[in-house]
Predicted model as a PDB file, atoms N, CA, C, CB and O in Angstrom, pLDDT in the B-factor column:
MODEL        1                                                                  
ATOM      1  N   MET A   1     154.370 166.296 120.778  1.00 58.00           N  
ATOM      2  CA  MET A   1     154.319 166.615 119.370  1.00 58.00           C  
ATOM      3  C   MET A   1     155.018 167.922 119.043  1.00 58.00           C  
ATOM      4  CB  MET A   1     152.901 166.673 118.917  1.00 58.00           C  
ATOM      5  O   MET A   1     155.057 168.329 117.882  1.00 58.00           O  
ATOM      6  N   ARG A   2     155.567 168.582 120.044  1.00 70.00           N  
ATOM      7  CA  ARG A   2     156.232 169.836 119.724  1.00 70.00           C  
ATOM      8  C   ARG A   2     157.436 169.614 118.835  1.00 70.00           C  
ATOM      9  CB  ARG A   2     156.649 170.548 120.989  1.00 70.00           C  
ATOM     10  O   ARG A   2     157.945 170.559 118.233  1.00 70.00           O  
ATOM     11  N   HIS A   3     157.900 168.374 118.744  1.00 77.00           N  
ATOM     12  CA  HIS A   3     159.032 168.077 117.875  1.00 77.00           C  
ATOM     13  C   HIS A   3     158.668 168.356 116.422  1.00 77.00           C  
ATOM     14  CB  HIS A   3     159.478 166.615 118.046  1.00 77.00           C  
ATOM     15  O   HIS A   3     159.507 168.800 115.637  1.00 77.00           O  
ATOM     16  N   ILE A   4     157.419 168.092 116.071  1.00 83.00           N  
ATOM     17  CA  ILE A   4     156.951 168.392 114.718  1.00 83.00           C  
ATOM     18  C   ILE A   4     156.897 169.907 114.527  1.00 83.00           C  
ATOM     19  CB  ILE A   4     155.554 167.753 114.456  1.00 83.00           C  
ATOM     20  O   ILE A   4     157.217 170.402 113.446  1.00 83.00           O  
ATOM     21  N   HIS A   5     156.499 170.641 115.554  1.00 86.00           N  
ATOM     22  CA  HIS A   5     156.450 172.101 115.447  1.00 86.00           C  
ATOM     23  C   HIS A   5     157.836 172.664 115.188  1.00 86.00           C  
ATOM     24  CB  HIS A   5     155.859 172.720 116.721  1.00 86.00           C  
ATOM     25  O   HIS A   5     157.995 173.569 114.369  1.00 86.00           O  
ATOM     26  N   TYR A   6     158.838 172.140 115.874  1.00 90.00           N  
ATOM     27  CA  TYR A   6     160.209 172.597 115.642  1.00 90.00           C  
ATOM     28  C   TYR A   6     160.593 172.368 114.180  1.00 90.00           C  
ATOM     29  CB  TYR A   6     161.199 171.864 116.586  1.00 90.00           C  
ATOM     30  O   TYR A   6     161.195 173.238 113.550  1.00 90.00           O  
ATOM     31  N   CYS A   7     160.248 171.213 113.648  1.00 92.00           N  
ATOM     32  CA  CYS A   7     160.575 170.904 112.255  1.00 92.00           C  
ATOM     33  C   CYS A   7     159.846 171.849 111.308  1.00 92.00           C  
ATOM     34  CB  CYS A   7     160.218 169.446 111.927  1.00 92.00           C  
ATOM     35  O   CYS A   7     160.397 172.294 110.301  1.00 92.00           O  
ATOM     36  N   ARG A   8     158.626 172.137 111.645  1.00 93.00           N  
ATOM     37  CA  ARG A   8     157.818 173.035 110.809  1.00 93.00           C  
ATOM     38  C   ARG A   8     158.435 174.431 110.754  1.00 93.00           C  
ATOM     39  CB  ARG A   8     156.375 173.116 111.343  1.00 93.00           C  
ATOM     40  O   ARG A   8     158.514 175.034 109.684  1.00 93.00           O  
ATOM     41  N   VAL A   9     158.862 174.937 111.884  1.00 93.00           N  
ATOM     42  CA  VAL A   9     159.518 176.246 111.932  1.00 93.00           C  
ATOM     43  C   VAL A   9     160.851 176.195 111.195  1.00 93.00           C  
ATOM     44  CB  VAL A   9     159.730 176.699 113.395  1.00 93.00           C  
ATOM     45  O   VAL A   9     161.177 177.107 110.435  1.00 93.00           O  
ATOM     46  N   PHE A  10     161.620 175.135 111.415  1.00 91.00           N  
ATOM     47  CA  PHE A  10     162.901 174.941 110.753  1.00 91.00           C  
ATOM     48  C   PHE A  10     162.706 174.936 109.231  1.00 91.00           C  
ATOM     49  CB  PHE A  10     163.565 173.622 111.227  1.00 91.00           C  
ATOM     50  O   PHE A  10     163.476 175.561 108.503  1.00 91.00           O  
ATOM     51  N   PHE A  11     161.679 174.232 108.757  1.00 94.00           N  
ATOM     52  CA  PHE A  11     161.341 174.167 107.337  1.00 94.00           C  
ATOM     53  C   PHE A  11     161.076 175.578 106.801  1.00 94.00           C  
ATOM     54  CB  PHE A  11     160.105 173.254 107.108  1.00 94.00           C  
ATOM     55  O   PHE A  11     161.589 175.958 105.748  1.00 94.00           O  
ATOM     56  N   TYR A  12     160.281 176.336 107.526  1.00 95.00           N  
ATOM     57  CA  TYR A  12     159.968 177.698 107.090  1.00 95.00           C  
ATOM     58  C   TYR A  12     161.225 178.563 107.029  1.00 95.00           C  
ATOM     59  CB  TYR A  12     158.938 178.335 108.030  1.00 95.00           C  
ATOM     60  O   TYR A  12     161.436 179.292 106.059  1.00 95.00           O  
ATOM     61  N   LEU A  13     162.046 178.483 108.053  1.00 93.00           N  
ATOM     62  CA  LEU A  13     163.248 179.315 108.093  1.00 93.00           C  
ATOM     63  C   LEU A  13     164.246 178.945 107.002  1.00 93.00           C  
ATOM     64  CB  LEU A  13     163.912 179.200 109.450  1.00 93.00           C  
ATOM     65  O   LEU A  13     164.909 179.820 106.445  1.00 93.00           O  
ATOM     66  N   ARG A  14     164.356 177.669 106.697  1.00 93.00           N  
ATOM     67  CA  ARG A  14     165.327 177.221 105.686  1.00 93.00           C  
ATOM     68  C   ARG A  14     164.805 177.369 104.260  1.00 93.00           C  
ATOM     69  CB  ARG A  14     165.702 175.772 105.934  1.00 93.00           C  
ATOM     70  O   ARG A  14     165.566 177.708 103.353  1.00 93.00           O  
ATOM     71  N   GLU A  15     163.502 177.116 104.057  1.00 94.00           N  
ATOM     72  CA  GLU A  15     162.966 177.045 102.695  1.00 94.00           C  
ATOM     73  C   GLU A  15     161.907 178.099 102.389  1.00 94.00           C  
ATOM     74  CB  GLU A  15     162.386 175.691 102.460  1.00 94.00           C  
ATOM     75  O   GLU A  15     161.545 178.299 101.230  1.00 94.00           O  
ATOM     76  N   GLY A  16     161.407 178.775 103.429  1.00 95.00           N  
ATOM     77  CA  GLY A  16     160.351 179.760 103.220  1.00 95.00           C  
ATOM     78  C   GLY A  16     158.989 179.134 102.946  1.00 95.00           C  
ATOM     79  O   GLY A  16     158.100 179.792 102.405  1.00 95.00           O  
ATOM     80  N   VAL A  17     158.824 177.875 103.314  1.00 96.00           N  
ATOM     81  CA  VAL A  17     157.582 177.146 103.037  1.00 96.00           C  
ATOM     82  C   VAL A  17     156.713 177.112 104.287  1.00 96.00           C  
ATOM     83  CB  VAL A  17     157.882 175.706 102.547  1.00 96.00           C  
ATOM     84  O   VAL A  17     157.165 176.722 105.364  1.00 96.00           O  
ATOM     85  N   VAL A  18     155.468 177.524 104.127  1.00 96.00           N  
ATOM     86  CA  VAL A  18     154.489 177.379 105.199  1.00 96.00           C  
ATOM     87  C   VAL A  18     153.879 175.992 105.018  1.00 96.00           C  
ATOM     88  CB  VAL A  18     153.380 178.532 105.166  1.00 96.00           C  
ATOM     89  O   VAL A  18     153.241 175.710 104.004  1.00 96.00           O  
ATOM     90  N   SER A  19     154.083 175.136 106.010  1.00 95.00           N  
ATOM     91  CA  SER A  19     153.679 173.734 105.866  1.00 95.00           C  
ATOM     92  C   SER A  19     152.730 173.322 106.973  1.00 95.00           C  
ATOM     93  CB  SER A  19     154.902 172.822 105.865  1.00 95.00           C  
ATOM     94  O   SER A  19     152.564 174.015 107.976  1.00 95.00           O  
ATOM     95  N   SER A  20     152.116 172.175 106.760  1.00 93.00           N  
ATOM     96  CA  SER A  20     151.321 171.560 107.816  1.00 93.00           C  
ATOM     97  C   SER A  20     152.278 170.922 108.816  1.00 93.00           C  
ATOM     98  CB  SER A  20     150.319 170.504 107.237  1.00 93.00           C  
ATOM     99  O   SER A  20     153.476 170.822 108.554  1.00 93.00           O  
ATOM    100  N   LYS A  21     151.758 170.496 109.947  1.00 91.00           N  
ATOM    101  CA  LYS A  21     152.602 169.804 110.932  1.00 91.00           C  
ATOM    102  C   LYS A  21     153.181 168.533 110.322  1.00 91.00           C  
ATOM    103  CB  LYS A  21     151.792 169.464 112.212  1.00 91.00           C  
ATOM    104  O   LYS A  21     154.367 168.241 110.481  1.00 91.00           O  
ATOM    105  N   LYS A  22     152.348 167.794 109.634  1.00 92.00           N  
ATOM    106  CA  LYS A  22     152.808 166.542 109.019  1.00 92.00           C  
ATOM    107  C   LYS A  22     153.890 166.821 107.983  1.00 92.00           C  
ATOM    108  CB  LYS A  22     151.629 165.791 108.367  1.00 92.00           C  
ATOM    109  O   LYS A  22     154.920 166.147 107.972  1.00 92.00           O  
ATOM    110  N   GLU A  23     153.673 167.798 107.116  1.00 95.00           N  
ATOM    111  CA  GLU A  23     154.672 168.139 106.099  1.00 95.00           C  
ATOM    112  C   GLU A  23     155.986 168.590 106.742  1.00 95.00           C  
ATOM    113  CB  GLU A  23     154.135 169.242 105.173  1.00 95.00           C  
ATOM    114  O   GLU A  23     157.067 168.234 106.275  1.00 95.00           O  
ATOM    115  N   GLY A  24     155.882 169.368 107.808  1.00 94.00           N  
ATOM    116  CA  GLY A  24     157.077 169.808 108.516  1.00 94.00           C  
ATOM    117  C   GLY A  24     157.849 168.643 109.105  1.00 94.00           C  
ATOM    118  O   GLY A  24     159.078 168.610 109.047  1.00 94.00           O  
ATOM    119  N   GLY A  25     157.128 167.690 109.671  1.00 93.00           N  
ATOM    120  CA  GLY A  25     157.783 166.514 110.237  1.00 93.00           C  
ATOM    121  C   GLY A  25     158.450 165.661 109.179  1.00 93.00           C  
ATOM    122  O   GLY A  25     159.568 165.183 109.375  1.00 93.00           O  
ATOM    123  N   ILE A  26     157.778 165.468 108.066  1.00 94.00           N  
ATOM    124  CA  ILE A  26     158.351 164.691 106.970  1.00 94.00           C  
ATOM    125  C   ILE A  26     159.605 165.376 106.440  1.00 94.00           C  
ATOM    126  CB  ILE A  26     157.320 164.503 105.837  1.00 94.00           C  
ATOM    127  O   ILE A  26     160.618 164.720 106.198  1.00 94.00           O  
ATOM    128  N   TRP A  27     159.541 166.680 106.260  1.00 94.00           N  
ATOM    129  CA  TRP A  27     160.708 167.432 105.817  1.00 94.00           C  
ATOM    130  C   TRP A  27     161.830 167.322 106.840  1.00 94.00           C  
ATOM    131  CB  TRP A  27     160.343 168.905 105.579  1.00 94.00           C  
ATOM    132  O   TRP A  27     162.995 167.164 106.474  1.00 94.00           O  
ATOM    133  N   GLY A  28     161.485 167.404 108.115  1.00 93.00           N  
ATOM    134  CA  GLY A  28     162.485 167.343 109.171  1.00 93.00           C  
ATOM    135  C   GLY A  28     163.264 166.043 109.175  1.00 93.00           C  
ATOM    136  O   GLY A  28     164.461 166.038 109.459  1.00 93.00           O  
ATOM    137  N   LYS A  29     162.593 164.933 108.861  1.00 91.00           N  
ATOM    138  CA  LYS A  29     163.288 163.638 108.847  1.00 91.00           C  
ATOM    139  C   LYS A  29     164.459 163.645 107.877  1.00 91.00           C  
ATOM    140  CB  LYS A  29     162.317 162.517 108.477  1.00 91.00           C  
ATOM    141  O   LYS A  29     165.454 162.954 108.098  1.00 91.00           O  
ATOM    142  N   ASP A  30     164.349 164.420 106.806  1.00 92.00           N  
ATOM    143  CA  ASP A  30     165.407 164.453 105.795  1.00 92.00           C  
ATOM    144  C   ASP A  30     166.387 165.605 105.992  1.00 92.00           C  
ATOM    145  CB  ASP A  30     164.795 164.547 104.423  1.00 92.00           C  
ATOM    146  O   ASP A  30     167.386 165.690 105.277  1.00 92.00           O  
ATOM    147  N   ASN A  31     166.121 166.487 106.944  1.00 93.00           N  
ATOM    148  CA  ASN A  31     166.937 167.691 107.033  1.00 93.00           C  
ATOM    149  C   ASN A  31     167.519 167.997 108.407  1.00 93.00           C  
ATOM    150  CB  ASN A  31     166.139 168.831 106.603  1.00 93.00           C  
ATOM    151  O   ASN A  31     168.140 169.043 108.596  1.00 93.00           O  
ATOM    152  N   VAL A  32     167.330 167.125 109.337  1.00 92.00           N  
ATOM    153  CA  VAL A  32     167.988 167.271 110.641  1.00 92.00           C  
ATOM    154  C   VAL A  32     168.954 166.096 110.780  1.00 92.00           C  
ATOM    155  CB  VAL A  32     166.934 167.308 111.839  1.00 92.00           C  
ATOM    156  O   VAL A  32     168.822 165.103 110.064  1.00 92.00           O  
ATOM    157  N   PRO A  33     169.912 166.194 111.682  1.00 94.00           N  
ATOM    158  CA  PRO A  33     170.845 165.075 111.854  1.00 94.00           C  
ATOM    159  C   PRO A  33     170.116 163.749 112.065  1.00 94.00           C  
ATOM    160  CB  PRO A  33     171.776 165.343 113.034  1.00 94.00           C  
ATOM    161  O   PRO A  33     169.078 163.691 112.725  1.00 94.00           O  
ATOM    162  N   SER A  34     170.677 162.695 111.494  1.00 94.00           N  
ATOM    163  CA  SER A  34     170.014 161.390 111.491  1.00 94.00           C  
ATOM    164  C   SER A  34     169.720 160.844 112.884  1.00 94.00           C  
ATOM    165  CB  SER A  34     170.857 160.404 110.748  1.00 94.00           C  
ATOM    166  O   SER A  34     168.794 160.049 113.047  1.00 94.00           O  
ATOM    167  N   LYS A  35     170.487 161.252 113.888  1.00 94.00           N  
ATOM    168  CA  LYS A  35     170.239 160.730 115.237  1.00 94.00           C  
ATOM    169  C   LYS A  35     168.902 161.190 115.797  1.00 94.00           C  
ATOM    170  CB  LYS A  35     171.354 161.154 116.175  1.00 94.00           C  
ATOM    171  O   LYS A  35     168.435 160.633 116.790  1.00 94.00           O  
ATOM    172  N   TYR A  36     168.270 162.198 115.186  1.00 94.00           N  
ATOM    173  CA  TYR A  36     166.976 162.692 115.651  1.00 94.00           C  
ATOM    174  C   TYR A  36     165.799 162.118 114.873  1.00 94.00           C  
ATOM    175  CB  TYR A  36     166.946 164.187 115.565  1.00 94.00           C  
ATOM    176  O   TYR A  36     164.651 162.414 115.206  1.00 94.00           O  
ATOM    177  N   LYS A  37     166.046 161.315 113.858  1.00 92.00           N  
ATOM    178  CA  LYS A  37     164.960 160.790 113.021  1.00 92.00           C  
ATOM    179  C   LYS A  37     163.962 159.947 113.810  1.00 92.00           C  
ATOM    180  CB  LYS A  37     165.535 159.962 111.891  1.00 92.00           C  
ATOM    181  O   LYS A  37     162.761 159.996 113.544  1.00 92.00           O  
ATOM    182  N   LYS A  38     164.455 159.173 114.781  1.00 89.00           N  
ATOM    183  CA  LYS A  38     163.550 158.337 115.572  1.00 89.00           C  
ATOM    184  C   LYS A  38     162.549 159.203 116.345  1.00 89.00           C  
ATOM    185  CB  LYS A  38     164.352 157.447 116.547  1.00 89.00           C  
ATOM    186  O   LYS A  38     161.374 158.853 116.450  1.00 89.00           O  
ATOM    187  N   ILE A  39     163.011 160.313 116.874  1.00 91.00           N  
ATOM    188  CA  ILE A  39     162.134 161.239 117.599  1.00 91.00           C  
ATOM    189  C   ILE A  39     161.045 161.759 116.665  1.00 91.00           C  
ATOM    190  CB  ILE A  39     162.949 162.420 118.194  1.00 91.00           C  
ATOM    191  O   ILE A  39     159.863 161.758 117.011  1.00 91.00           O  
ATOM    192  N   ILE A  40     161.452 162.199 115.490  1.00 92.00           N  
ATOM    193  CA  ILE A  40     160.505 162.769 114.531  1.00 92.00           C  
ATOM    194  C   ILE A  40     159.532 161.695 114.042  1.00 92.00           C  
ATOM    195  CB  ILE A  40     161.256 163.400 113.335  1.00 92.00           C  
ATOM    196  O   ILE A  40     158.333 161.951 113.929  1.00 92.00           O  
ATOM    197  N   ASN A  41     160.039 160.502 113.752  1.00 89.00           N  
ATOM    198  CA  ASN A  41     159.155 159.410 113.323  1.00 89.00           C  
ATOM    199  C   ASN A  41     158.093 159.112 114.368  1.00 89.00           C  
ATOM    200  CB  ASN A  41     159.965 158.147 113.036  1.00 89.00           C  
ATOM    201  O   ASN A  41     156.919 158.956 114.033  1.00 89.00           O  
ATOM    202  N   GLN A  42     158.493 159.033 115.623  1.00 88.00           N  
ATOM    203  CA  GLN A  42     157.519 158.744 116.682  1.00 88.00           C  
ATOM    204  C   GLN A  42     156.504 159.872 116.814  1.00 88.00           C  
ATOM    205  CB  GLN A  42     158.233 158.522 118.024  1.00 88.00           C  
ATOM    206  O   GLN A  42     155.316 159.615 117.012  1.00 88.00           O  
ATOM    207  N   ALA A  43     156.956 161.111 116.706  1.00 88.00           N  
ATOM    208  CA  ALA A  43     156.038 162.240 116.796  1.00 88.00           C  
ATOM    209  C   ALA A  43     155.049 162.224 115.635  1.00 88.00           C  
ATOM    210  CB  ALA A  43     156.814 163.562 116.816  1.00 88.00           C  
ATOM    211  O   ALA A  43     153.867 162.514 115.822  1.00 88.00           O  
ATOM    212  N   LEU A  44     155.527 161.887 114.437  1.00 89.00           N  
ATOM    213  CA  LEU A  44     154.631 161.799 113.284  1.00 89.00           C  
ATOM    214  C   LEU A  44     153.608 160.680 113.451  1.00 89.00           C  
ATOM    215  CB  LEU A  44     155.436 161.580 112.005  1.00 89.00           C  
ATOM    216  O   LEU A  44     152.434 160.866 113.132  1.00 89.00           O  
ATOM    217  N   MET A  45     154.039 159.519 113.948  1.00 87.00           N  
ATOM    218  CA  MET A  45     153.097 158.416 114.162  1.00 87.00           C  
ATOM    219  C   MET A  45     152.028 158.807 115.170  1.00 87.00           C  
ATOM    220  CB  MET A  45     153.837 157.157 114.640  1.00 87.00           C  
ATOM    221  O   MET A  45     150.851 158.491 114.993  1.00 87.00           O  
ATOM    222  N   GLU A  46     152.437 159.489 116.219  1.00 86.00           N  
ATOM    223  CA  GLU A  46     151.463 159.921 117.217  1.00 86.00           C  
ATOM    224  C   GLU A  46     150.513 160.950 116.612  1.00 86.00           C  
ATOM    225  CB  GLU A  46     152.175 160.506 118.456  1.00 86.00           C  
ATOM    226  O   GLU A  46     149.303 160.889 116.832  1.00 86.00           O  
ATOM    227  N   TYR A  47     151.062 161.893 115.850  1.00 85.00           N  
ATOM    228  CA  TYR A  47     150.239 162.931 115.225  1.00 85.00           C  
ATOM    229  C   TYR A  47     149.211 162.315 114.274  1.00 85.00           C  
ATOM    230  CB  TYR A  47     151.128 163.935 114.466  1.00 85.00           C  
ATOM    231  O   TYR A  47     148.067 162.763 114.211  1.00 85.00           O  
ATOM    232  N   CYS A  48     149.623 161.300 113.548  1.00 85.00           N  
ATOM    233  CA  CYS A  48     148.725 160.646 112.586  1.00 85.00           C  
ATOM    234  C   CYS A  48     147.862 159.567 113.233  1.00 85.00           C  
ATOM    235  CB  CYS A  48     149.533 160.037 111.454  1.00 85.00           C  
ATOM    236  O   CYS A  48     147.211 158.785 112.540  1.00 85.00           O  
ATOM    237  N   ASN A  49     147.861 159.529 114.561  1.00 81.00           N  
ATOM    238  CA  ASN A  49     147.059 158.577 115.338  1.00 81.00           C  
ATOM    239  C   ASN A  49     147.377 157.123 115.046  1.00 81.00           C  
ATOM    240  CB  ASN A  49     145.611 158.815 115.081  1.00 81.00           C  
ATOM    241  O   ASN A  49     146.528 156.249 115.221  1.00 81.00           O  
ATOM    242  N   GLU A  50     148.591 156.864 114.603  1.00 67.00           N  
ATOM    243  CA  GLU A  50     148.968 155.471 114.356  1.00 67.00           C  
ATOM    244  C   GLU A  50     149.287 154.765 115.664  1.00 67.00           C  
ATOM    245  CB  GLU A  50     150.173 155.395 113.404  1.00 67.00           C  
ATOM    246  O   GLU A  50     149.073 153.560 115.788  1.00 67.00           O  
ATOM    247  N   ARG A  51     149.791 155.497 116.625  1.00 68.00           N  
ATOM    248  CA  ARG A  51     150.010 154.935 117.952  1.00 68.00           C  
ATOM    249  C   ARG A  51     150.471 156.048 118.880  1.00 68.00           C  
ATOM    250  CB  ARG A  51     151.049 153.776 117.911  1.00 68.00           C  
ATOM    251  O   ARG A  51     151.048 157.046 118.448  1.00 68.00           O  
ATOM    252  N   SER A  52     150.208 155.856 120.139  1.00 66.00           N  
ATOM    253  CA  SER A  52     150.676 156.786 121.154  1.00 66.00           C  
ATOM    254  C   SER A  52     152.012 156.257 121.667  1.00 66.00           C  
ATOM    255  CB  SER A  52     149.629 156.951 122.321  1.00 66.00           C  
ATOM    256  O   SER A  52     152.137 155.081 122.009  1.00 66.00           O  
ATOM    257  N   THR A  53     152.986 157.125 121.714  1.00 67.00           N  
ATOM    258  CA  THR A  53     154.322 156.677 122.090  1.00 67.00           C  
ATOM    259  C   THR A  53     154.876 157.501 123.236  1.00 67.00           C  
ATOM    260  CB  THR A  53     155.260 156.747 120.898  1.00 67.00           C  
ATOM    261  O   THR A  53     154.509 158.658 123.444  1.00 67.00           O  
ATOM    262  N   VAL A  54     155.751 156.879 123.953  1.00 72.00           N  
ATOM    263  CA  VAL A  54     156.518 157.573 124.984  1.00 72.00           C  
ATOM    264  C   VAL A  54     157.975 157.354 124.627  1.00 72.00           C  
ATOM    265  CB  VAL A  54     156.178 157.050 126.450  1.00 72.00           C  
ATOM    266  O   VAL A  54     158.457 156.221 124.635  1.00 72.00           O  
ATOM    267  N   PHE A  55     158.668 158.416 124.318  1.00 74.00           N  
ATOM    268  CA  PHE A  55     160.077 158.303 123.962  1.00 74.00           C  
ATOM    269  C   PHE A  55     160.869 158.228 125.247  1.00 74.00           C  
ATOM    270  CB  PHE A  55     160.549 159.501 123.076  1.00 74.00           C  
ATOM    271  O   PHE A  55     160.746 159.099 126.108  1.00 74.00           O  
ATOM    272  N   ASP A  56     161.675 157.204 125.385  1.00 78.00           N  
ATOM    273  CA  ASP A  56     162.332 156.941 126.656  1.00 78.00           C  
ATOM    274  C   ASP A  56     163.728 157.533 126.806  1.00 78.00           C  
ATOM    275  CB  ASP A  56     162.412 155.494 126.857  1.00 78.00           C  
ATOM    276  O   ASP A  56     164.349 157.362 127.855  1.00 78.00           O  
ATOM    277  N   ASP A  57     164.229 158.210 125.810  1.00 85.00           N  
ATOM    278  CA  ASP A  57     165.562 158.799 125.889  1.00 85.00           C  
ATOM    279  C   ASP A  57     165.434 160.312 126.106  1.00 85.00           C  
ATOM    280  CB  ASP A  57     166.385 158.491 124.598  1.00 85.00           C  
ATOM    281  O   ASP A  57     165.536 161.097 125.164  1.00 85.00           O  
ATOM    282  N   ASN A  58     165.208 160.700 127.364  1.00 88.00           N  
ATOM    283  CA  ASN A  58     164.997 162.113 127.668  1.00 88.00           C  
ATOM    284  C   ASN A  58     166.209 162.972 127.323  1.00 88.00           C  
ATOM    285  CB  ASN A  58     164.658 162.280 129.130  1.00 88.00           C  
ATOM    286  O   ASN A  58     166.061 164.129 126.929  1.00 88.00           O  
ATOM    287  N   GLU A  59     167.389 162.415 127.467  1.00 93.00           N  
ATOM    288  CA  GLU A  59     168.596 163.167 127.143  1.00 93.00           C  
ATOM    289  C   GLU A  59     168.621 163.538 125.651  1.00 93.00           C  
ATOM    290  CB  GLU A  59     169.852 162.349 127.515  1.00 93.00           C  
ATOM    291  O   GLU A  59     168.980 164.660 125.294  1.00 93.00           O  
ATOM    292  N   LEU A  60     168.243 162.603 124.798  1.00 92.00           N  
ATOM    293  CA  LEU A  60     168.204 162.876 123.362  1.00 92.00           C  
ATOM    294  C   LEU A  60     167.102 163.879 123.023  1.00 92.00           C  
ATOM    295  CB  LEU A  60     167.993 161.574 122.577  1.00 92.00           C  
ATOM    296  O   LEU A  60     167.281 164.717 122.139  1.00 92.00           O  
ATOM    297  N   LEU A  61     165.970 163.802 123.713  1.00 91.00           N  
ATOM    298  CA  LEU A  61     164.895 164.776 123.493  1.00 91.00           C  
ATOM    299  C   LEU A  61     165.362 166.194 123.815  1.00 91.00           C  
ATOM    300  CB  LEU A  61     163.667 164.422 124.347  1.00 91.00           C  
ATOM    301  O   LEU A  61     165.095 167.129 123.061  1.00 91.00           O  
ATOM    302  N   VAL A  62     166.055 166.343 124.933  1.00 92.00           N  
ATOM    303  CA  VAL A  62     166.574 167.662 125.326  1.00 92.00           C  
ATOM    304  C   VAL A  62     167.613 168.133 124.309  1.00 92.00           C  
ATOM    305  CB  VAL A  62     167.196 167.611 126.757  1.00 92.00           C  
ATOM    306  O   VAL A  62     167.642 169.308 123.943  1.00 92.00           O  
ATOM    307  N   GLU A  63     168.456 167.221 123.859  1.00 95.00           N  
ATOM    308  CA  GLU A  63     169.472 167.566 122.868  1.00 95.00           C  
ATOM    309  C   GLU A  63     168.821 168.027 121.558  1.00 95.00           C  
ATOM    310  CB  GLU A  63     170.398 166.362 122.609  1.00 95.00           C  
ATOM    311  O   GLU A  63     169.259 169.001 120.947  1.00 95.00           O  
ATOM    312  N   PHE A  64     167.772 167.316 121.140  1.00 94.00           N  
ATOM    313  CA  PHE A  64     167.054 167.684 119.922  1.00 94.00           C  
ATOM    314  C   PHE A  64     166.419 169.072 120.061  1.00 94.00           C  
ATOM    315  CB  PHE A  64     165.974 166.633 119.599  1.00 94.00           C  
ATOM    316  O   PHE A  64     166.558 169.917 119.177  1.00 94.00           O  
ATOM    317  N   ALA A  65     165.737 169.292 121.157  1.00 92.00           N  
ATOM    318  CA  ALA A  65     165.094 170.583 121.383  1.00 92.00           C  
ATOM    319  C   ALA A  65     166.124 171.703 121.425  1.00 92.00           C  
ATOM    320  CB  ALA A  65     164.288 170.560 122.684  1.00 92.00           C  
ATOM    321  O   ALA A  65     165.893 172.777 120.869  1.00 92.00           O  
ATOM    322  N   THR A  66     167.245 171.468 122.069  1.00 94.00           N  
ATOM    323  CA  THR A  66     168.313 172.469 122.148  1.00 94.00           C  
ATOM    324  C   THR A  66     168.867 172.763 120.757  1.00 94.00           C  
ATOM    325  CB  THR A  66     169.445 171.987 123.087  1.00 94.00           C  
ATOM    326  O   THR A  66     169.084 173.923 120.406  1.00 94.00           O  
ATOM    327  N   TYR A  67     169.093 171.722 119.970  1.00 94.00           N  
ATOM    328  CA  TYR A  67     169.593 171.876 118.605  1.00 94.00           C  
ATOM    329  C   TYR A  67     168.636 172.733 117.775  1.00 94.00           C  
ATOM    330  CB  TYR A  67     169.787 170.497 117.944  1.00 94.00           C  
ATOM    331  O   TYR A  67     169.052 173.680 117.107  1.00 94.00           O  
ATOM    332  N   MET A  68     167.358 172.388 117.828  1.00 93.00           N  
ATOM    333  CA  MET A  68     166.365 173.097 117.022  1.00 93.00           C  
ATOM    334  C   MET A  68     166.186 174.540 117.485  1.00 93.00           C  
ATOM    335  CB  MET A  68     165.028 172.367 117.075  1.00 93.00           C  
ATOM    336  O   MET A  68     166.130 175.456 116.665  1.00 93.00           O  
ATOM    337  N   LEU A  69     166.096 174.742 118.792  1.00 93.00           N  
ATOM    338  CA  LEU A  69     165.911 176.108 119.300  1.00 93.00           C  
ATOM    339  C   LEU A  69     167.122 176.983 119.014  1.00 93.00           C  
ATOM    340  CB  LEU A  69     165.637 176.083 120.802  1.00 93.00           C  
ATOM    341  O   LEU A  69     166.971 178.173 118.735  1.00 93.00           O  
ATOM    342  N   LYS A  70     168.295 176.425 119.076  1.00 94.00           N  
ATOM    343  CA  LYS A  70     169.514 177.183 118.764  1.00 94.00           C  
ATOM    344  C   LYS A  70     169.459 177.677 117.316  1.00 94.00           C  
ATOM    345  CB  LYS A  70     170.785 176.308 118.995  1.00 94.00           C  
ATOM    346  O   LYS A  70     169.735 178.845 117.040  1.00 94.00           O  
ATOM    347  N   TYR A  71     169.106 176.793 116.412  1.00 89.00           N  
ATOM    348  CA  TYR A  71     169.012 177.185 115.008  1.00 89.00           C  
ATOM    349  C   TYR A  71     167.919 178.237 114.801  1.00 89.00           C  
ATOM    350  CB  TYR A  71     168.735 175.957 114.130  1.00 89.00           C  
ATOM    351  O   TYR A  71     168.129 179.235 114.110  1.00 89.00           O  
ATOM    352  N   ILE A  72     166.773 178.007 115.396  1.00 90.00           N  
ATOM    353  CA  ILE A  72     165.643 178.930 115.253  1.00 90.00           C  
ATOM    354  C   ILE A  72     166.019 180.312 115.788  1.00 90.00           C  
ATOM    355  CB  ILE A  72     164.394 178.387 115.994  1.00 90.00           C  
ATOM    356  O   ILE A  72     165.720 181.324 115.154  1.00 90.00           O  
ATOM    357  N   MET A  73     166.660 180.360 116.929  1.00 91.00           N  
ATOM    358  CA  MET A  73     167.040 181.637 117.544  1.00 91.00           C  
ATOM    359  C   MET A  73     168.100 182.371 116.707  1.00 91.00           C  
ATOM    360  CB  MET A  73     167.568 181.400 118.971  1.00 91.00           C  
ATOM    361  O   MET A  73     168.127 183.601 116.695  1.00 91.00           O  
ATOM    362  N   GLN A  74     168.962 181.637 116.015  1.00 90.00           N  
ATOM    363  CA  GLN A  74     169.985 182.262 115.179  1.00 90.00           C  
ATOM    364  C   GLN A  74     169.367 182.951 113.964  1.00 90.00           C  
ATOM    365  CB  GLN A  74     171.008 181.218 114.724  1.00 90.00           C  
ATOM    366  O   GLN A  74     169.927 183.907 113.428  1.00 90.00           O  
ATOM    367  N   CYS A  75     168.223 182.461 113.543  1.00 84.00           N  
ATOM    368  CA  CYS A  75     167.560 183.055 112.374  1.00 84.00           C  
ATOM    369  C   CYS A  75     166.788 184.293 112.789  1.00 84.00           C  
ATOM    370  CB  CYS A  75     166.614 182.038 111.697  1.00 84.00           C  
ATOM    371  O   CYS A  75     166.160 184.939 111.950  1.00 84.00           O  
TER     372      CYS A  75                                                      
ENDMDL                                                                          
END                                                                             
């Protein structure tokens, strides 16, 4: 679920909004590159207890985390 945390921090840095994890994830779906939406959707479903998921594309997960951390560190 740390993917939602990244979105939450990204939301704060871009908009100055202190949000919940869910709000951060929802915002992230519309504000990060579209190739990462599946990651965020799965993290949101898990957070909302809709289902437990295992994302099978580790390379994309690392790419997403690198993308988000790079932006966060630049701010």
